[in-house]
C-alpha atoms as one frame of an Amber mdcrd trajectory, in Angstrom:
protein
  29.324  55.545  -5.815  26.906  54.577  -3.149  26.589  51.143  -4.623  30.455
  50.688  -4.469  30.928  52.160  -0.584  27.810  50.387   0.540  26.438  53.251
   2.462  22.912  53.498   2.950  21.308  57.070   3.196  17.665  56.495   2.065
  15.724  55.340   5.495  11.893  54.257   5.609  10.054  56.083   8.210   7.856
  53.700   8.790   9.675  50.589   9.485  13.379  51.869   9.529  14.393  50.151
   6.296  17.777  51.383   4.507  18.855  51.175   0.978  21.662  53.124  -1.050
  19.395  54.123  -3.949  16.242  56.405  -3.629  14.846  54.126  -6.414  14.835
  51.191  -3.968  12.969  53.001  -1.121  10.707  54.427  -3.544   9.734  50.546
  -4.332  10.258  49.620  -1.070   7.373  52.157   0.044   4.624  49.877  -1.802
   4.858  47.716   0.757   3.104  50.022   2.755   1.001  51.656   0.801  -0.457
  48.566  -1.421   0.294  50.908  -4.430   0.686  48.681  -7.631   1.381  50.562
 -10.761   2.725  47.852 -12.718  -0.273  46.225 -14.449  -0.451  43.256 -17.271
  -2.424  44.125 -20.298  -3.329  40.364 -21.000  -5.197  39.316 -17.718  -5.202
  42.446 -15.604  -2.555  41.391 -13.109  -1.091  44.308 -10.779   2.119  44.590
  -8.941   4.245  46.975  -6.870   7.703  46.253  -9.062   8.475  46.431 -12.667
  10.500  43.466 -12.464   7.943  41.230 -10.982   5.697  42.240 -14.046   8.624
  40.998 -16.419   8.413  37.938 -14.706   4.781  37.410 -14.668   4.609  38.366
 -18.610   6.648  35.003 -18.940   3.435  33.174 -17.840   2.045  34.162 -21.032
   4.639  34.304 -23.682   5.884  30.676 -22.129   9.421  32.452 -21.995  11.919
  30.258 -20.179  15.109  31.928 -19.661  16.900  30.238 -16.901  18.117  26.812
 -17.364  19.458  23.438 -15.664  22.877  22.792 -16.830  22.616  19.394 -15.513
  19.604  18.245 -16.834  18.141  20.905 -19.195  15.184  21.739 -17.254  13.977
  25.495 -17.732  12.419  28.287 -15.759  10.735  31.183 -16.262  12.235  32.509
 -12.829  15.960  32.678 -11.555  14.171  31.842  -7.963  12.667  28.426  -9.031
  15.889  27.458 -11.073  17.959  27.908  -7.793  15.535  25.974  -5.770  15.698
  23.226  -8.806  19.434  22.948  -8.839  18.996  21.603  -5.052  17.438  18.642
  -6.406  21.077  17.757  -7.663  23.168  18.760  -5.027  20.850  17.196  -2.035
  21.042  20.802  -0.496  18.321  21.466   2.063  18.847  24.975   3.544  15.345
  25.284   5.166  15.017  23.520   8.531  11.934  22.878  10.647  13.132  24.113
  14.232  10.601  21.813  16.161  11.354  18.067  14.181  14.448  19.028  12.524
  13.035  18.312   9.085  14.844  19.712   6.026  13.700  21.009   2.924  14.810
  22.527  -0.577  12.419  25.256  -0.555  11.306  28.036   2.218   7.634  27.896
   0.793   7.776  24.088   1.222   9.247  24.855   4.721   6.273  27.083   5.668
   3.469  24.673   4.418   5.179  22.096   6.516   5.062  24.158   9.898   1.451
  24.007   9.699   1.384  20.466  10.385   2.758  21.564  14.020   0.745  24.642
  14.293  -2.514  23.331  12.863  -3.083  26.559  10.863  -5.502  25.956   7.598
  -5.482  29.582   6.243  -7.476  28.154   2.879 -10.896  27.522   3.096 -14.039
  27.009   0.873 -16.600  29.354   0.304 -19.314  26.712  -0.317 -19.352  24.456
   2.710 -16.196  26.149   5.082 -13.626  23.050   4.328 -10.366  24.493   5.131
  -7.086  23.276   4.619  -3.252  23.866   5.308  -2.399  23.644   1.033  -3.937
  26.142  -1.843  -3.478  23.160  -3.935  -6.024  20.908  -1.763  -7.997  23.616
  -1.936  -8.067  23.908  -5.737  -8.629  20.207  -6.014 -11.595  20.194  -3.468
 -13.487  23.002  -5.259 -14.061  20.584  -8.338 -15.935  18.614  -5.537 -18.737
  21.286  -6.197 -17.969  21.707  -9.371 -17.888  18.279 -10.911 -15.108  19.065
 -12.644 -12.374  15.566 -13.276  -9.770  17.447 -15.240  -7.660  13.935 -15.591
  -8.700  11.373 -18.331  -7.506   7.950 -19.110  -6.780   7.575 -23.083  -7.407
   3.843 -22.648 -10.903   3.275 -20.999 -12.209   6.692 -20.325 -11.837   6.969
 -16.565 -11.598  10.724 -15.612 -10.585  11.831 -12.009  -9.878  14.949  -9.405
  -6.046  14.368  -9.069  -3.356  13.673 -11.562  -2.001  11.315  -8.759  -5.186
   9.214  -9.307  -4.641   8.847 -12.624  -1.131   7.460 -12.059  -2.338   5.121
 -10.417  -4.946   4.153 -12.545  -3.060   3.759 -15.433  -1.173   0.878 -13.573
  -4.241  -1.115 -14.058  -3.732  -1.363 -18.033   0.502  -1.455 -17.371   0.298
  -3.849 -14.732   3.215  -1.858 -13.302   3.384  -2.464  -9.547   6.408  -0.417
  -8.590   6.087  -0.868  -4.700   7.311  -4.077  -3.314   7.651  -5.784   0.034
  11.399  -6.245   1.373  10.536  -9.201   3.320   8.461 -11.187   0.841   8.952
  -9.958  -2.863   5.124  -8.917  -3.001   4.363  -6.120  -5.088   1.895  -3.752
  -5.305   0.089  -0.677  -7.663  -0.470   1.574  -4.799   1.915   2.371  -1.721
  -1.253   2.403   0.857  -1.335  -1.024  -0.319   2.195  -2.298   0.530   1.543
  -0.303   4.139  -1.419  -2.205   4.758   0.505  -5.625   3.777   3.532  -5.012
   5.767   0.963  -5.673   8.721   1.107  -8.827   8.116   4.431  -9.203   9.014
   4.526  -6.828  11.751   1.563  -7.781  13.402   0.208  -4.488  13.684  -3.314
  -3.861  14.143  -3.913   0.082  14.391  -7.518   0.409  13.901  -9.453  -0.570
  17.282 -13.453  -1.073  17.698 -14.658   1.092  20.087 -17.443  -1.073  21.261
 -15.752  -4.627  21.885 -12.094  -3.706  21.786 -11.568  -5.706  18.547  -8.576
  -4.879  16.327  -7.475  -5.294  12.878  -4.762  -3.999  10.423  -6.818  -2.623
   7.952  -9.737   0.250   8.138 -12.106  -1.755   5.873 -11.979  -4.329   8.183
 -13.166  -2.282  10.927 -15.838  -1.029   8.934 -17.069  -4.359   8.240 -16.580
  -5.147  11.660 -18.925  -2.361  13.073 -21.799  -3.778  10.801 -21.634  -6.697
  13.256 -22.708  -4.259  16.248 -24.953  -1.901  13.776 -26.537  -4.456  12.179
 -26.202  -2.462   8.925 -26.847  -4.826   5.511 -25.770  -2.050   2.415 -25.445
  -4.958   0.239 -28.567  -6.178  -1.404 -29.443  -9.024  -3.753 -31.436  -7.707
  -6.990 -33.235 -10.893  -7.401 -34.633 -11.847  -3.762 -33.699  -8.832  -2.057
 -31.489 -10.662   0.550 -29.290  -8.463   2.109 -25.572  -8.858   3.273 -23.117
  -6.716   5.423 -19.941  -7.808   3.004 -19.856  -7.191  -0.597 -18.183 -10.579
  -1.014 -20.725 -12.592   0.726 -23.553 -10.698  -1.942 -20.986 -12.134  -4.552
 -20.952 -15.681  -3.156 -24.842 -15.287  -2.702 -25.486 -14.319  -6.669 -23.841
 -17.730  -7.738 -27.002 -19.346  -6.069 -28.965 -17.509  -8.694 -26.740 -17.818
 -11.510 -25.360 -21.362 -10.972 -22.165 -20.301 -11.218 -19.269 -22.471  -9.739
 -15.800 -20.819 -10.742 -13.797 -23.032  -8.189 -12.390 -26.163  -9.265 -10.310
 -29.483  -8.018  -7.930 -30.002 -10.338  -7.637 -33.972  -8.877 -11.745 -35.142
  -9.982 -13.106 -32.045 -11.409 -15.106 -31.256  -8.626 -16.673 -27.683  -9.021
 -18.193 -25.487  -6.150 -19.276 -21.416  -5.689 -17.348 -21.195  -2.807 -12.960
 -21.341  -2.004 -14.083 -22.481   1.669 -16.066 -25.700   0.027 -12.853 -26.286
  -2.649 -10.344 -26.201   0.474 -12.609 -28.591   2.367 -13.049 -30.598  -0.650
  -9.368 -30.936  -1.262  -8.894 -32.973   2.122 -10.608 -35.979   0.767  -7.894
 -35.763  -1.776  -4.966 -35.455   0.768  -6.452 -36.958   3.886  -5.738 -33.884
   5.818  -7.599 -33.804   9.247  -6.741 -30.282  10.955  -9.387 -30.220  13.446
  -8.699 -32.282  16.233 -10.781 -33.154  19.463  -8.847 -31.832  22.695 -11.270
 -34.652  24.783 -10.027 -38.056  22.962  -7.592 -36.865  20.051 -10.311 -37.101
  17.091  -9.525 -35.830  14.313 -11.451 -34.715  10.996 -11.380 -33.128   7.996
 -14.131 -30.317   8.530 -14.993 -28.186  11.860 -18.754 -29.020  11.302 -17.882
 -32.756  11.826 -15.556 -31.845  15.030 -18.262 -29.626  16.465 -20.794 -32.918
  15.833 -18.390 -34.944  18.150 -17.898 -32.872  20.710 -21.673 -33.548  21.556
 -20.672 -37.220  22.170 -18.404 -35.816  25.157 -21.383 -33.032  26.490 -23.820
 -34.827  25.967 -25.762 -31.945  24.149 -29.073 -33.245  21.771 -29.912 -29.830
  20.295 -31.941 -31.187  17.355 -35.917 -32.052  18.588 -38.615 -33.646  17.121
 -41.428 -31.505  16.925 -43.860 -34.407  17.181 -42.810 -37.259  20.008 -40.174
 -34.762  21.510 -37.005 -37.221  20.525 -33.748 -35.101  20.556 -30.647 -36.268
  19.255 -26.729 -34.901  18.492 -26.992 -35.000  14.827 -28.960 -33.198  12.260
 -30.656 -36.003  10.164 -31.226 -34.146   7.125
């Protein structure tokens, strides 16, 4: 009758919890004693309530008795179904008191709160790395084991994260789902779109602590820092010449291979560098983008303007080692 009257005659002496049925109090007391009398015969998992064991067993049987009436997706637990239904209704009942962000699942809110508190409860026993998400620790542990469970069926590429495989597959499908709303340019990776948007906004969030140089891409800052450190990590296997930029090494290799991938569509001239082709095309278009601020002289190449400016400054940087003669132009 107590279940109908709502009267709660059973009390917990530890925390004051009350309930109408003695069996509920017995189950509750296990939260204090830590007793887990129900065990899984398959994997040894143990729990304090029989209903929890019944739910756990579905992990072995694959049973999913709770189905979504909207999309047909099925779940092993009713609570999972309730959380899933919010993806259809848009309901987000759990809100962050700090920033107001709301979530469909309480567990997601708990994880989100760590962005405010800085709490990182999951630690790696190998190297001490800590993180706020258990899933991140699982992925991190694979960096120690070398495990790469996600493989590409096309080329055999393997990776730690499923999200990385999804992105990789776009190299085969050509899919570019991330589009710029300003110019229509599309990308296969969202981070590439974020970087691209800076060409429109002019944002340069990466700064050099040495000279104050700013840039829109972190990779550009990494390359720039080599102008201060002198680091040249890219080496030519033929002659040993080293470069700070990989692109410079690629261009240099053409001096060994003789490759000239850049062609003039007007006369068929070919060259190893794109910048050389750009300069060459001006012989056809007549474009002269470099102008002298002193006399208005214009030319097609920057080097020609540098030489011309010496006619105003009188600078003669080229010397004859024999007779001491000097001139403004290199005769060779």
